[in-house]
MIFIZA-440759 format. One line per field, with one value per atom (N, C-alpha, C): x, y, z; residue in three letters; atom name. Coordinates in nm, 2 decimals. Example, Ala and Ser with C-alpha at 12.3 -4.5 7.8 and 13.67 -1.06 7.14 Angstrom:
xx <- (1.32|1.23|1.32|1.28|1.37|1.29)
yy <- (-0.57|-0.45|-0.33|-0.22|-0.11|0.00)
zz <- (0.78|0.78|0.78|0.71|0.71|0.79)
r <- (Ala|Ala|Ala|Ser|Ser|Ser)
a <- (N|CA|C|N|CA|C)
//
This chain:
xx <- (-14.04|-14.01|-13.98|-14.03|-14.00|-13.85|-13.79|-13.65|-13.63|-13.55|-13.51|-13.39|-13.39|-13.29|-13.24|-13.11|-13.06|-13.01|-13.05|-13.01|-12.93|-12.82|-12.74|-12.69|-12.72|-12.69|-12.82|-12.82|-12.94|-13.06|-13.04|-13.16|-13.24|-13.18|-13.25|-13.36|-13.31|-13.41|-13.47|-13.42|-13.47|-13.47|-13.55|-13.54|-13.59|-13.69|-13.74|-13.77|-13.81|-13.85|-13.99|-14.06|-14.18|-14.14|-14.21|-14.18|-14.30|-14.30|-14.41|-14.40|-14.28|-14.25|-14.11|-14.09|-13.96|-13.93|-13.81|-13.78|-13.64|-13.61|-13.47|-13.40|-13.28|-13.20|-13.05|-12.97|-12.83|-12.76|-12.64|-12.54|-12.43|-12.39|-12.28|-12.15|-12.04|-11.91|-11.88|-11.96|-11.94|-11.96|-11.88|-11.90|-11.91|-11.99|-12.01|-11.90|-11.85|-11.74|-11.76|-11.73|-11.73|-11.61|-11.59|-11.47|-11.50|-11.62|-11.66|-11.67|-11.61|-11.63|-11.76|-11.82|-11.94|-11.92|-11.90|-11.88|-12.02|-12.12|-12.25|-12.37|-12.35|-12.46|-12.42|-12.32|-12.28|-12.15|-12.11|-11.99|-11.99|-11.89|-11.87|-11.74|-11.72|-11.59|-11.46|-11.45|-11.32|-11.32|-11.43|-11.44|-11.54|-11.51|-11.60|-11.63|-11.76|-11.79|-11.76|-11.79|-11.77|-11.90|-11.93|-12.05|-12.01|-12.11|-12.08|-12.07|-11.99|-11.99|-11.97|-11.97|-11.94|-11.80|-11.74|-11.60|-11.61|-11.56|-11.56|-11.46|-11.52|-11.45|-11.53|-11.46|-11.54|-11.63|-11.76|-11.86|-11.99|-12.07|-12.19|-12.24|-12.33|-12.39|-12.54|-12.60|-12.74|-12.80|-12.92|-12.99|-13.13|-13.19|-13.32|-13.33|-13.41|-13.44|-13.57|-13.58|-13.70|-13.74|-13.86|-13.91|-13.97|-13.91|-13.96|-14.04|-14.16|-14.25|-14.18|-14.20|-14.14|-14.18|-14.30|-14.35|-14.28|-14.21|-14.14|-13.99|-13.94|-13.79|-13.70|-13.74|-13.65|-13.64|-13.76|-13.76|-13.70|-13.72|-13.67|-13.51|-13.46|-13.31|-13.25|-13.32|-13.27|-13.25|-13.35|-13.34|-13.23|-13.22|-13.12|-12.98|-12.96|-12.83|-12.79|-12.88|-12.85|-12.81|-12.89|-12.87|-12.73|-12.70|-12.57|-12.46|-12.46|-12.37|-12.23|-12.20|-12.07|-11.98|-11.96|-11.87|-11.94|-12.07|-12.14|-12.18|-12.18|-12.22|-12.32|-12.41|-12.50|-12.43|-12.46|-12.41|-12.52|-12.51|-12.61|-12.55|-12.64|-12.59|-12.70|-12.66|-12.76|-12.80|-12.92|-12.98|-13.04|-13.01|-13.07|-13.16|-13.28|-13.38|-13.37|-13.44|-13.43|-13.49|-13.58|-13.63|-13.53|-13.42|-13.31|-13.33|-13.45|-13.47|-13.38|-13.35|-13.26|-13.32|-13.27|-13.32|-13.20|-13.20|-13.10|-13.16|-13.07|-13.11|-13.00|-13.02|-12.92|-12.88|-12.76|-12.70|-12.61|-12.60|-12.51|-12.39|-12.27|-12.14|-12.05|-11.97|-11.87|-11.74|-11.69|-11.57|-11.45|-11.35|-11.23|-11.15|-11.17|-11.10|-11.18|-11.29|-11.37|-11.31|-11.34|-11.28|-11.31|-11.41|-11.44|-11.40|-11.34|-11.30|-11.20|-11.22|-11.13|-11.05|-11.11|-11.05|-11.04|-10.97|-10.96|-10.88|-10.90|-10.82|-10.83|-10.73|-10.74|-10.88|-10.93|-11.06|-11.07|-10.97|-10.98|-10.99|-10.93|-10.94|-11.08|-11.13|-11.27|-11.37|-11.35|-11.44|-11.44|-11.32|-11.31|-11.37|-11.35|-11.41|-11.56|-11.61|-11.76|-11.82|-11.75|-11.81|-11.81|-11.71|-11.70|-11.76|-11.81|-11.86|-12.01|-12.05|-12.19|-12.21|-12.32|-12.34|-12.49|-12.53|-12.67|-12.77|-12.74|-12.83|-12.82|-12.73|-12.72|-12.59|-12.58|-12.46|-12.41|-12.28|-12.23|-12.25|-12.25|-12.27|-12.42|-12.51|-12.65|-12.67|-12.60|-12.60|-12.56|-12.45|-12.40|-12.50|-12.56|-12.65|-12.78|-12.83|-12.95|-12.92|-12.80|-12.77|-12.76|-12.70|-12.69|-12.82|-12.91|-13.05|-13.12|-13.11|-13.18|-13.13|-13.00|-12.95|-13.00|-13.01|-13.06|-13.21|-13.28|-13.43|-13.44|-13.34|-13.34|-13.27|-13.23|-13.15|-13.03|-12.97|-12.85|-12.72|-12.62|-12.49|-12.40|-12.32|-12.22|-12.12|-12.01|-11.91|-11.85|-11.83|-11.77|-11.86|-11.98|-12.08|-12.09|-12.11|-12.14|-12.01|-11.89|-11.77|-11.76|-11.78|-11.78|-11.88|-12.00|-12.11|-12.07|-12.02|-11.97|-11.86|-11.76|-11.65|-11.69|-11.78|-11.83|-11.91|-11.99|-12.07|-11.98|-11.87|-11.78|-11.68|-11.66|-11.56|-11.60|-11.50|-11.52|-11.56|-11.64|-11.68|-11.56|-11.55|-11.44|-11.48|-11.43|-11.46|-11.59|-11.70|-11.83|-11.89)
yy <- (5.37|5.23|5.18|5.07|5.01|4.97|4.96|4.94|4.82|4.72|4.61|4.66|4.62|4.64|4.51|4.48|4.35|4.38|4.30|4.30|4.18|4.19|4.07|4.08|4.18|4.19|4.22|4.33|4.36|4.39|4.42|4.44|4.31|4.19|4.07|4.06|4.08|4.06|4.19|4.30|4.43|4.53|4.51|4.60|4.74|4.76|4.89|4.98|4.92|4.99|4.93|5.01|4.96|4.89|4.78|4.71|4.65|4.62|4.56|4.41|4.36|4.22|4.19|4.07|4.03|3.89|3.87|3.73|3.70|3.57|3.52|3.55|3.59|3.62|3.60|3.62|3.60|3.70|3.73|3.81|3.72|3.71|3.63|3.72|3.66|3.74|3.82|3.80|3.87|3.77|3.80|3.72|3.81|3.77|3.85|3.83|3.94|3.93|4.03|3.99|4.08|4.17|4.25|4.33|4.48|4.52|4.66|4.71|4.82|4.87|4.94|4.93|4.99|5.08|5.21|5.31|5.37|5.34|5.41|5.32|5.19|5.10|4.99|4.91|4.80|4.82|4.95|4.99|5.14|5.19|5.34|5.38|5.51|5.55|5.49|5.49|5.44|5.28|5.22|5.07|5.02|5.03|4.99|4.84|4.81|4.67|4.62|4.50|4.44|4.41|4.45|4.42|4.38|4.33|4.27|4.38|4.35|4.41|4.30|4.34|4.25|4.27|4.16|4.17|4.09|4.16|4.09|3.97|3.86|3.73|3.62|3.52|3.41|3.35|3.34|3.28|3.36|3.36|3.43|3.46|3.55|3.59|3.58|3.51|3.49|3.60|3.65|3.74|3.76|3.87|3.90|4.02|4.02|4.13|4.19|4.32|4.39|4.48|4.47|4.56|4.68|4.79|4.92|5.00|5.04|5.11|5.24|5.26|5.38|5.51|5.52|5.64|5.67|5.58|5.60|5.58|5.56|5.52|5.63|5.76|5.87|5.87|5.87|5.87|5.74|5.63|5.50|5.51|5.55|5.55|5.67|5.78|5.88|5.82|5.75|5.68|5.58|5.50|5.40|5.46|5.57|5.64|5.68|5.73|5.77|5.64|5.54|5.42|5.36|5.36|5.30|5.40|5.51|5.62|5.59|5.49|5.47|5.39|5.44|5.38|5.31|5.29|5.22|5.31|5.26|5.33|5.24|5.30|5.23|5.19|5.07|5.01|4.94|4.94|4.87|4.73|4.63|4.49|4.40|4.29|4.20|4.10|4.09|4.01|3.89|3.77|3.65|3.59|3.56|3.50|3.35|3.28|3.14|3.07|3.13|3.07|3.10|3.15|3.19|3.31|3.37|3.50|3.60|3.71|3.81|3.95|4.04|4.18|4.27|4.39|4.49|4.55|4.58|4.64|4.71|4.76|4.83|4.75|4.77|4.71|4.81|4.81|4.89|4.81|4.86|4.79|4.89|4.85|4.94|4.90|4.99|4.97|4.95|4.88|4.85|4.97|5.08|5.20|5.30|5.26|5.35|5.37|5.48|5.52|5.42|5.34|5.25|5.10|5.08|4.94|4.89|4.77|4.70|4.59|4.53|4.42|4.29|4.19|4.06|4.07|3.98|3.96|3.82|3.77|3.64|3.61|3.49|3.46|3.50|3.47|3.50|3.65|3.73|3.88|3.93|3.87|3.91|3.86|3.75|3.70|3.79|3.83|3.92|4.05|4.11|4.23|4.22|4.12|4.10|4.08|4.01|3.98|4.10|4.19|4.30|4.43|4.44|4.57|4.58|4.70|4.74|4.88|4.92|5.06|5.09|5.20|5.24|5.14|5.05|4.95|4.82|4.81|4.69|4.63|4.51|4.43|4.38|4.38|4.33|4.18|4.10|3.96|3.93|4.01|4.00|4.01|4.11|4.13|4.00|3.94|3.82|3.71|3.69|3.58|3.60|3.73|3.75|3.72|3.76|3.73|3.58|3.51|3.36|3.30|3.34|3.28|3.31|3.44|3.48|3.40|3.37|3.30|3.15|3.10|2.96|2.96|3.06|3.06|3.07|3.12|3.13|3.00|2.91|2.79|2.83|2.94|2.99|2.94|2.91|2.87|2.99|3.01|3.11|3.07|3.00|2.95|3.05|3.17|3.28|3.32|3.34|3.38|3.27|3.15|3.03|3.00|3.01|2.99|3.09|3.22|3.32|3.30|3.26|3.24|3.13|3.02|2.91|2.95|3.03|3.07|3.17|3.27|3.37|3.30|3.20|3.13|3.05|3.00|2.92|3.00|3.12|3.21|3.23|3.23|3.26|3.40|3.43|3.56|3.65|3.76|3.85|3.98|4.09|4.22|4.26|4.24|4.27|4.39)
zz <- (-2.25|-2.25|-2.11|-2.07|-1.94|-1.93|-1.81|-1.80|-1.71|-1.75|-1.66|-1.58|-1.45|-1.35|-1.30|-1.30|-1.25|-1.11|-1.01|-0.88|-0.84|-0.77|-0.74|-0.59|-0.52|-0.38|-0.30|-0.22|-0.14|-0.22|-0.35|-0.43|-0.45|-0.42|-0.43|-0.32|-0.20|-0.08|-0.03|-0.07|-0.02|-0.14|-0.24|-0.35|-0.32|-0.24|-0.20|-0.33|-0.43|-0.55|-0.60|-0.67|-0.74|-0.87|-0.90|-1.02|-1.07|-1.20|-1.27|-1.26|-1.27|-1.27|-1.22|-1.16|-1.11|-1.16|-1.21|-1.27|-1.23|-1.20|-1.18|-1.32|-1.30|-1.42|-1.40|-1.50|-1.50|-1.59|-1.54|-1.62|-1.65|-1.78|-1.82|-1.82|-1.79|-1.80|-1.67|-1.57|-1.44|-1.33|-1.22|-1.10|-0.98|-0.88|-0.76|-0.66|-0.61|-0.51|-0.40|-0.27|-0.16|-0.15|-0.25|-0.27|-0.26|-0.24|-0.23|-0.08|-0.05|0.09|0.10|0.22|0.26|0.38|0.34|0.45|0.49|0.42|0.44|0.48|0.46|0.49|0.59|0.56|0.65|0.72|0.72|0.79|0.81|0.85|0.87|0.81|0.79|0.72|0.78|0.91|0.96|0.98|0.95|0.96|0.86|0.73|0.63|0.63|0.60|0.58|0.44|0.41|0.27|0.22|0.10|0.02|-0.12|-0.19|-0.32|-0.43|-0.53|-0.66|-0.76|-0.89|-1.00|-1.05|-1.08|-1.14|-1.28|-1.38|-1.51|-1.51|-1.53|-1.52|-1.59|-1.63|-1.69|-1.59|-1.62|-1.53|-1.55|-1.44|-1.45|-1.31|-1.30|-1.17|-1.18|-1.09|-1.08|-0.99|-1.02|-0.94|-0.98|-0.96|-1.00|-1.09|-1.19|-1.27|-1.24|-1.23|-1.20|-1.32|-1.37|-1.47|-1.41|-1.44|-1.38|-1.49|-1.44|-1.53|-1.58|-1.71|-1.78|-1.71|-1.65|-1.58|-1.46|-1.40|-1.27|-1.28|-1.40|-1.41|-1.35|-1.38|-1.33|-1.18|-1.12|-0.97|-0.91|-0.97|-0.92|-0.93|-1.04|-1.06|-0.98|-0.96|-0.87|-0.73|-0.68|-0.55|-0.54|-0.65|-0.65|-0.66|-0.74|-0.74|-0.60|-0.52|-0.39|-0.30|-0.31|-0.23|-0.27|-0.40|-0.44|-0.46|-0.39|-0.41|-0.37|-0.29|-0.24|-0.34|-0.46|-0.55|-0.67|-0.67|-0.77|-0.89|-1.01|-1.13|-1.20|-1.28|-1.36|-1.49|-1.53|-1.66|-1.73|-1.86|-1.94|-1.96|-1.96|-1.97|-2.03|-2.09|-2.14|-2.03|-2.00|-1.89|-1.96|-1.90|-1.95|-1.85|-1.89|-1.80|-1.81|-1.72|-1.71|-1.83|-1.91|-2.03|-2.15|-2.12|-2.21|-2.30|-2.28|-2.35|-2.29|-2.36|-2.31|-2.33|-2.25|-2.26|-2.22|-2.27|-2.22|-2.09|-2.00|-1.87|-1.81|-1.69|-1.61|-1.49|-1.45|-1.33|-1.27|-1.13|-1.06|-1.03|-1.07|-1.05|-0.99|-0.89|-0.84|-0.91|-1.00|-1.08|-0.98|-1.03|-0.95|-0.91|-0.98|-0.95|-0.86|-0.81|-0.73|-0.59|-0.53|-0.40|-0.28|-0.29|-0.18|-0.21|-0.32|-0.36|-0.27|-0.21|-0.12|-0.19|-0.28|-0.36|-0.28|-0.34|-0.27|-0.15|-0.06|0.06|0.11|0.19|0.24|0.31|0.30|0.36|0.50|0.59|0.73|0.75|0.67|0.68|0.64|0.54|0.50|0.61|0.66|0.77|0.89|0.93|1.05|1.02|0.90|0.87|0.86|0.80|0.79|0.93|1.01|1.14|1.23|1.21|1.31|1.26|1.14|1.09|1.10|1.12|1.11|1.08|1.03|0.99|1.00|0.94|0.95|0.90|0.80|0.75|0.82|0.92|1.00|1.00|1.05|1.07|0.93|0.91|0.78|0.76|0.87|0.86|0.82|0.87|0.83|0.68|0.62|0.48|0.41|0.45|0.39|0.41|0.53|0.55|0.47|0.46|0.38|0.23|0.18|0.05|0.02|0.11|0.09|0.09|0.18|0.19|0.06|0.01|-0.11|-0.23|-0.23|-0.35|-0.34|-0.22|-0.21|-0.25|-0.22|-0.26|-0.41|-0.48|-0.63|-0.69|-0.61|-0.65|-0.73|-0.68|-0.74|-0.67|-0.74|-0.69|-0.69|-0.58|-0.57|-0.47|-0.51|-0.42|-0.33|-0.39|-0.31|-0.19|-0.22|-0.11|-0.01|-0.06|0.04|0.12|0.06|0.14|0.25|0.22|0.32|0.43|0.39|0.49|0.59|0.54|0.62|0.72|0.66|0.74|0.85|0.81|0.91|1.02|0.99|1.09|1.18|1.13|1.21|1.29|1.26|1.32|1.47|1.55|1.69|1.71|1.81|1.84|1.86|1.80|1.80|1.85|1.79|1.82|1.77|1.84|1.79|1.86)
r <- (Met|Met|Met|His|His|His|Val|Val|Val|Trp|Trp|Trp|Leu|Leu|Leu|Phe|Phe|Phe|Gly|Gly|Gly|Tyr|Tyr|Tyr|Gly|Gly|Gly|Ser|Ser|Ser|Leu|Leu|Leu|Ile|Ile|Ile|Trp|Trp|Trp|Arg|Arg|Arg|Pro|Pro|Pro|Asp|Asp|Asp|Ile|Ile|Ile|Glu|Glu|Glu|Phe|Phe|Phe|Ile|Ile|Ile|Glu|Glu|Glu|Arg|Arg|Arg|Arg|Arg|Arg|Pro|Pro|Pro|Ala|Ala|Ala|Arg|Arg|Arg|Leu|Leu|Leu|His|His|His|Gly|Gly|Gly|Trp|Trp|Trp|Val|Val|Val|Arg|Arg|Arg|Arg|Arg|Arg|Phe|Phe|Phe|Trp|Trp|Trp|Gln|Gln|Gln|Gly|Gly|Gly|Ser|Ser|Ser|His|His|His|Asp|Asp|Asp|His|His|His|Arg|Arg|Arg|Gly|Gly|Gly|Val|Val|Val|Pro|Pro|Pro|Asp|Asp|Asp|Asn|Asn|Asn|Pro|Pro|Pro|Gly|Gly|Gly|Arg|Arg|Arg|Val|Val|Val|Val|Val|Val|Thr|Thr|Thr|Leu|Leu|Leu|Val|Val|Val|Ala|Ala|Ala|Glu|Glu|Glu|Thr|Thr|Thr|Gly|Gly|Gly|His|His|His|Cys|Cys|Cys|Asp|Asp|Asp|Gly|Gly|Gly|Leu|Leu|Leu|Ala|Ala|Ala|Tyr|Tyr|Tyr|Leu|Leu|Leu|Val|Val|Val|Asp|Asp|Asp|Lys|Lys|Lys|Gly|Gly|Gly|Ile|Ile|Ile|Thr|Thr|Thr|Glu|Glu|Glu|Ala|Ala|Ala|Thr|Thr|Thr|Phe|Phe|Phe|Asp|Asp|Asp|Ala|Ala|Ala|Leu|Leu|Leu|Asp|Asp|Asp|Tyr|Tyr|Tyr|Arg|Arg|Arg|Glu|Glu|Glu|Lys|Lys|Lys|Asn|Asn|Asn|Gly|Gly|Gly|Tyr|Tyr|Tyr|Glu|Glu|Glu|Arg|Arg|Arg|Phe|Phe|Phe|Glu|Glu|Glu|Ala|Ala|Ala|Glu|Glu|Glu|Ile|Ile|Ile|Gln|Gln|Gln|Phe|Phe|Phe|Arg|Arg|Arg|Asn|Asn|Asn|His|His|His|Ala|Ala|Ala|Thr|Thr|Thr|Ala|Ala|Ala|Met|Met|Met|Gly|Gly|Gly|Leu|Leu|Leu|Val|Val|Val|Tyr|Tyr|Tyr|Ile|Ile|Ile|Ala|Ala|Ala|Pro|Pro|Pro|Leu|Leu|Leu|Asp|Asp|Asp|Asn|Asn|Asn|His|His|His|Ala|Ala|Ala|Phe|Phe|Phe|Leu|Leu|Leu|Gly|Gly|Gly|Pro|Pro|Pro|Ala|Ala|Ala|Pro|Pro|Pro|Leu|Leu|Leu|Asp|Asp|Asp|Glu|Glu|Glu|Met|Met|Met|Val|Val|Val|Gln|Gln|Gln|Gln|Gln|Gln|Ile|Ile|Ile|Arg|Arg|Arg|Ser|Ser|Ser|Cys|Cys|Cys|Gln|Gln|Gln|Gly|Gly|Gly|Pro|Pro|Pro|Ser|Ser|Ser|Gly|Gly|Gly|Arg|Arg|Arg|Asn|Asn|Asn|Asp|Asp|Asp|Asp|Asp|Asp|Tyr|Tyr|Tyr|Leu|Leu|Leu|Phe|Phe|Phe|Glu|Glu|Glu|Leu|Leu|Leu|Ala|Ala|Ala|Ala|Ala|Ala|Ala|Ala|Ala|Leu|Leu|Leu|Arg|Arg|Arg|Ser|Ser|Ser|Leu|Leu|Leu|Asp|Asp|Asp|Ala|Ala|Ala|Glu|Glu|Glu|Asp|Asp|Asp|Asp|Asp|Asp|His|His|His|Val|Val|Val|Phe|Phe|Phe|Glu|Glu|Glu|Leu|Leu|Leu|Glu|Glu|Glu|Val|Val|Val|Ala|Ala|Ala|Val|Val|Val|Lys|Lys|Lys|Ala|Ala|Ala|Ala|Ala|Ala|Pro|Pro|Pro|Ala|Ala|Ala|Gly|Gly|Gly|Lys|Lys|Lys|Asp|Asp|Asp)
a <- (N|CA|C|N|CA|C|N|CA|C|N|CA|C|N|CA|C|N|CA|C|N|CA|C|N|CA|C|N|CA|C|N|CA|C|N|CA|C|N|CA|C|N|CA|C|N|CA|C|N|CA|C|N|CA|C|N|CA|C|N|CA|C|N|CA|C|N|CA|C|N|CA|C|N|CA|C|N|CA|C|N|CA|C|N|CA|C|N|CA|C|N|CA|C|N|CA|C|N|CA|C|N|CA|C|N|CA|C|N|CA|C|N|CA|C|N|CA|C|N|CA|C|N|CA|C|N|CA|C|N|CA|C|N|CA|C|N|CA|C|N|CA|C|N|CA|C|N|CA|C|N|CA|C|N|CA|C|N|CA|C|N|CA|C|N|CA|C|N|CA|C|N|CA|C|N|CA|C|N|CA|C|N|CA|C|N|CA|C|N|CA|C|N|CA|C|N|CA|C|N|CA|C|N|CA|C|N|CA|C|N|CA|C|N|CA|C|N|CA|C|N|CA|C|N|CA|C|N|CA|C|N|CA|C|N|CA|C|N|CA|C|N|CA|C|N|CA|C|N|CA|C|N|CA|C|N|CA|C|N|CA|C|N|CA|C|N|CA|C|N|CA|C|N|CA|C|N|CA|C|N|CA|C|N|CA|C|N|CA|C|N|CA|C|N|CA|C|N|CA|C|N|CA|C|N|CA|C|N|CA|C|N|CA|C|N|CA|C|N|CA|C|N|CA|C|N|CA|C|N|CA|C|N|CA|C|N|CA|C|N|CA|C|N|CA|C|N|CA|C|N|CA|C|N|CA|C|N|CA|C|N|CA|C|N|CA|C|N|CA|C|N|CA|C|N|CA|C|N|CA|C|N|CA|C|N|CA|C|N|CA|C|N|CA|C|N|CA|C|N|CA|C|N|CA|C|N|CA|C|N|CA|C|N|CA|C|N|CA|C|N|CA|C|N|CA|C|N|CA|C|N|CA|C|N|CA|C|N|CA|C|N|CA|C|N|CA|C|N|CA|C|N|CA|C|N|CA|C|N|CA|C|N|CA|C|N|CA|C|N|CA|C|N|CA|C|N|CA|C|N|CA|C|N|CA|C|N|CA|C|N|CA|C|N|CA|C|N|CA|C|N|CA|C|N|CA|C|N|CA|C|N|CA|C|N|CA|C|N|CA|C|N|CA|C|N|CA|C|N|CA|C|N|CA|C|N|CA|C|N|CA|C|N|CA|C|N|CA|C|N|CA|C|N|CA|C|N|CA|C|N|CA|C|N|CA|C|N|CA|C|N|CA|C|N|CA|C|N|CA|C|N|CA|C|N|CA|C|N|CA|C|N|CA|C|N|CA|C|N|CA|C|N|CA|C|N|CA|C|N|CA|C|N|CA|C)
//
């Protein structure tokens, strides 16, 4: 059976997977937050960046759903398990498409008790961390800017992401 995968962070603009179909989609009961540490992509172990995870909360999270062919699901998810190794786990969730149809699918979420979870912080602290971090996959602020642009291209609203984007762009140059 083919498998739906819901992407809400870098999987939106850089899926790096083969897929049959891609559709705008939504998860209800979850919100996107820059609360996960990135020691391996947008930061380093002694200076982790901030990337998104989902937090169970009233609301929704918009993203993209990818339909993965049943013949390559094992290889696809092996690669994604490696990519998302820094605290993320696979969960099953109901995905809602824009036409209101739903399907069960998989999503990677970094649980609040994982080793890299940073949690909430004052806006100015998150801004400084995002502005100053970089890792093997690039600058942390580029991750934020790519995500904000991708959400706009989907006509998706996300106050948390857009507030951070504005604050990071307005922040004076610091320790870069």
